[in-house]
N, C-alpha and C positions, 0 to 999 in steps of 0.2 A: 718565298722566292729564294734564289741563290744569291748570297751576298759574300763578297770576297775582298780581303785585304789586298789582293793582287791588283786592284784597280784604283786604290786610294791615291789621290793626288795626281792622277793621270787625266788626260784630256782626249775625248773621243767625239767624233761627229757621227750621227746616226741618220742615215738616208733611207727613208721608207718607214712609215709608222702604222703598219698593219699589226697583226697580233705579235709577231716576233719582235718588231721594232719597238712597240710599247713595252714589252717585257724587257728588252735590252735597256731602254731608258730607265726603267724602274730599278733594275739591278745595278746599273752603273751609278745612278744618283745615290742609292742606298749604300753603295760601297765607297762613297766619298770621291767619286770622279766628277770632273767638270764635263758636262754634256751639251753639245750643240746639235739640235735636232731639226729635221726638215722633212716635209712631205708636200707634194704638189697640191694636196687637198687641204683646204682651209680648216675643215672640221677636224682633220687629223692633227694639224698643228695646234689647234685650240686645246686638244685633249692633253697635251704635254706642256702647255705654256707656263703652268705653275710649277713645273718640275725642272725644266731645262731651258737653256737659251735657244732662241730660234734663229736659224741661219742656214742659207743654202750653201752646201759645200762647193758648189760650182762658182760661188761668188766671194765667200769669205777667205781670209788669209789662213792657209792650212799649216803655216809654220808652227812647229812645236806640238802638233797633234800626235798622239800615240797610235791612232788608227781611225779609219773610216769604216763604220759598221754598216753594211748595205744589206738590203733585203735580197734573198735569193732570186727574186723576180727581176732584179736589175740586170739587163744583158750587158755584161762587161765587155763583150766583143764589139759592142756598138755604142755604149753609153760613154760620153766624154769624161765622166768622172774617173775612168781608168787612166787616161793620159794625164789628167790634172793631178791625180794622186801620185803618179810616177814622177812627175816633174817636181812635186813637193817632197818626194821621198817619204811618203806616208803609206803604210800598208793598208790594203783593202781586205777586210775580214768580215766574217759573219758571226751570228750569235753562237754557233757551234764552236768557233775558235775561242770566244770569250769563255764558254764553259770549259774548254780544254785548258785555258790559262788559269782558271779558278780551281781546277782539280787538286793541286798540291795543298790548298788551304781548306779543303773539304774533309769530313771524316772519311776513314778508309772505305773504299768502295771499288766496284768493278764497272766497266762499261761494255755493253754489247752494241755494235753498230751494224745495221742492216741496210744494204743497198741492192740495186737491181732495177731493171726496167719495169718489171711487173711483179706483183705479189708482195711488195714491201710492207704495205700496211697490215695485211692479214698476218704475215709472218712476225712482224713486230708485236702485234697484239697477242699472238699465240705464245711467243716467247715470254712476254710479260706475264701472261696468264699462268704459264707453267711455273715461273719463278715465284709468283705470288702464292700459288697453291703450295709451293714448297716451304713457304713461311718466311722467305727473305724479304727485307724491306726493298721495294722496287717502285720506280715510276717510269713511264715512257714519255717520249717527247720527240721533237724534231719535225720532220715532214708529215707526220701523222696528224698535225694540226694543233699540237700542244707545245708551245715554246718551252724549251728545256730550262731556260733561265727563270721561268715563272713557277717551276716545280719546287717542292720543298727539298732541302738538302737531306740526304738519307743518313740516318744514324744506325750503326750496327745493332743487331738484336741477338737473341740466344741462338738463332740459326746461322748467323754469320754476318758478313758485310753486305751493305746494300748494293743493288745492281741498277744502273741507269740503262734503259733500253732505248736506243735512238734509231728512228727511221731516217735515213740520209739520202737525199736526192743528189744527183751529180752536182747541181748548183751549190748545195751546202758543202759538199766535199771540196769544191773549188775554193771555197772561202775559209777553209781551215788548213792550218799548217802544222799543228802539233797534237792532233787528236790520236792518241795511242790506245786503240780499243783492246781490251783484254780478249774479246772474241769479235772478229770482224767477219761479215757474211756478204757474199755475192750470190744472189739467187739466179740471175740470168742477165743477158745483154742482147737486146735487139735494137735496131736503129730507132732513135728517138731524139728529140731536141737538137736535130742537126743544124738548125738555124743558129745555135749557140756555139757550135764546135767546128773544127776543121775536119769535116767528114766523120764517118763512123769511127775511124781510128782515134780521132780526138775525143770522142765520147767514151770509148773504151779506156783511153788513157786517164780520163777523169775518174772513172770507177776504180782503176788500179791504184790510184793514190791512197785510197783508204788502207790498203795493205802495205804500201811503201812507208806509211807513218807508224806502223806497228813495230814494237820491240820484237826481237827474235824469239823470245820465249812465249809470246802470246799466240793464240790459236786463230787460224783462218779456216772458214768453212765455205765450200763452193757447191752450188747446185749442179748436179751431173747430167741433167736433162738438156743442158745448153752447151753447144760446142765452144763458144767463146769463153764461158766460165770454166769449162774443162781445160782449155788451153792455158788460162791464167793459173789454174790449180797446178798444172804440170810444171809451169815455169817457176812458181813459188816453191814447190816441193823440193826443188834442187837447191834452194837457198836457206830454208828454215830447218830447225832441228826435226828429227824424226818424230812423227806423231802430232806435229803442230799444224799440219795442213790436211784438212779432211774433205772428202767428197761425199755429198749426200744424195742418194739416188732414190727416186720415187718408185722405181720398178718393183722393188720388194720392201720398201721402207727400211732399208738397211744400208748403212754407210761403213764400208771397210770392216765389217764384223766387229764393231766396237761396242755393240750391245746385243742382248738376247731379245730378238724381236717377238718371241712368243709371249713374253711377259707384258709386252706393250699392247697386245691385241692387234687388230688389223683395221684398215681404214673404214670398214663397215661399222666399227664400234664408235666412230667419231662423227656424230650427226652433222656438225657444222663444217666438216672438212671433206666433203664429197668432191669427186672429180679428179682427174689426173693432175691438174695444176695445184690442188690442195694436197695431193700426195707429195708433191715436191716441197711445198711449204712445210708440211708436217715433218718430212725427212730432215730438212734443215733445222727446224726447231728442236727436234730430238737430238741432233748432233750438238747443238749449242747447249742444251740442258745437260747432256752427259759431260761436256767440257767444263761446265760450271759445278759438277759434282752432285747433280740432283739424281736421286735414285729412280729406278724404272717404275715401281708401283705409283709413285707420285706423278711421273710423266704420263703414265697410262690414264690415271684418273683425270688429269688436267686436259688431255686430248679429248676425252669423252665429254667433259663438262664445258668445253670452250663454246662460246656463242659468237655468231658472225658479227663483224663490224657494221655500223651504219654505212650505207652507200656501197657496200661490196657484197654482192650476191645476197642482199638483205630482203627477206620476204616481208612485204609491207601490208599484205592483206589478201583475202580470197573473196571474190564476188561471183555468184552464180557458178561456182565450181571452177573458176579460173584463178590461178595463182598470179599475183603481181609481184615482180622482183625488181628491186632498185640496185642497179650495178653502175651508178653514176661515176664511181671512181675509175671506171675503165675509160681512159682518155686516149687510147690508141688501139689500132686494130689487133695488135698482139695481145693486149689485155682483155679485149672483148672475145676473142676466139674461144678461150676455155669456157666462157659462159654459154656460148652457142653450142658447145659440145656437151653441156651438162644435162640437157633434156633431149635425148635422141628421139627420132620418130618412133611412134608406137603403132604396130600393125601396119607399117608402111605409110602412116599418116603423120606429117610434120605437125609439131605442137607449138612452136615458138612464134609469138608475134613480137617482132624485133623493132624497138624504137631506137633510132640512131641519128647522129648528126650534131653539128656544132661547128667549132673551128677545127678544120681538118689538119692533121699533121702530115698527111701524104695524100696523093691523088688516087690511091687504090685501097682496096680492102682484101688484099691477097691472103693475109693470114687467116681471114674468116672464111675464105672460099671453101675449104674442106667440109664446112658445117652447113652449107647452104641447104642441104637436103633436110635439115632439121627445122627449117623456117617455113611457116605457113604463110606469113605476110610480113612485109616490112613497112615501116612508117618513118619517113625521113623528116628531119626538123633542122632549123637553123641555117647558118651560112653555107654549110656543105650539103644541105638537103637536096638541092636540084642535081648536083654532081653525083651524089650517091644514088639518087633515084634512077638516074640514067645508067649507072653501073649495074644496078641490081635487077632492072626490069627484064633482061634476058633470062634471068634465073628464077624469078619468083614474082608474085603479085606485090605491087608497091603502091603505097599511098603517100604522095608528097604533101605531108601535113603542115609543114612549116613551124607550127607552134606545138609545144609539148602537151599542153592541155587538150588540144584538138586530137593529137595522136592517141592519147589515153582514151578519149571518148570513142574514137573510131575503132580502136582495137577492141574495146569492150562490146561494141555492137557485133563484131565479127567472130570473136573468140568463142569457142565451145567448151563445155565442161571438160576438164582434164588438160586444157591448154595452159600456156604460160605467157603472160605479157611481160616482156623483159626490156627495161631501159638499160642498155649497155651501149653508150653513144659512140665509142671509138673515136672521140673527138674531145678537145678542150671545150670549156663551157662559156668562154668569155664573150661570145657574141650576144647571148641572151641572159646570162646569169653571172653573178659575182664570182662564183667558184663552183666546183663540182658538188659541194655540200648543198648550196642553194638550189642547184638543179635537182638533186635527189629529193630535197624537201618539197620542191614544187611537184615532183612526180607523186610523192606520197599524198600530198594535198589533193591532187587531181583524182587519185584512186579513192580517197576517202569521200570525195564529192560525188562519186558514182551512185546512182539510185538503184 
């Protein structure tokens, strides 16, 4: 884990004891800080009772605290802790801010931060893979499900300084004030999490803070397939030194002529990076690698050897000639749309059996509509299942399955050899599952149970 003298003798409250909260408690205690921890779940409190004091920050005296470390899942626009902290004059921060505060005490290193509405996890894992293949010490963490404070501090090696690769949600950016990324990335922005922000403009402003925290000499990379990201690129290009603001385009996998694309090969050479959305992810990753000084042959080999992440366009099995794909990480319509475009109709016959539903983030599937012609049958599940079934029936055959296991069984009965059964829910998972990972695991289990 990361331990730092920066926290010695200080006092922090930790609200929320899931993975990042537990890691935060461990880091702060090991660093010599006083920690008061709380979670509404008794079993979560019990897990830290031997390490930290227990106390609800909504009830204890906050005078003298150096910070309240909250889970990114705490809605600060609604939760009363925000006002209580303000009255007490105590900053609300997250584990990413603690990492930023610890950086001066760590061995020399660089940080790459990746944000965007969709594609963050794939791009984070791809960038990490390229850096790893180049021989640099590297770890990834953040929103990808690996608390950065639980990762080992990176020591330089013969290849150079270590690189921390962080996937950053807007919530995590909201909770940091001093994260200065050596390379910061914005893939795209589409409306999401609007219940936490003052409209789409508020959500965009949250993403923009990642670049506002950067030093002038550090590099910013923007996906050029997205209008809002291009707009942010253009605004920042007028403020930073020449060559420090890059645009990465998937159209020809070349950004600003900063590399010789011929030596990198083409997208057909990268088995786990098919589809236009992965073209964008690859273009951004190449830009980041070039900014870090990684040579083109190493990048090319890494693109070819990269393997898909669990729960993101992950092939989990083939039964009776039908491919089953776990895309549980697709929690909104915009992130599901590329998956629906990845298997076009063949000889005029649609091939996708689409399983969708959960906790809806909107009352429409507009981003998915251009790909309806690729869908042979839809199977709706969860809280949004009835609504989505009604939306889709005018366009395709629909089975309102309600439960994921039932959807898998029904799709298996209907699908023909050469078809694809795709879990790409376009919804959050919290109606029936702990998180998108549990949902993806349940899908894989249901597939493995098929006879």
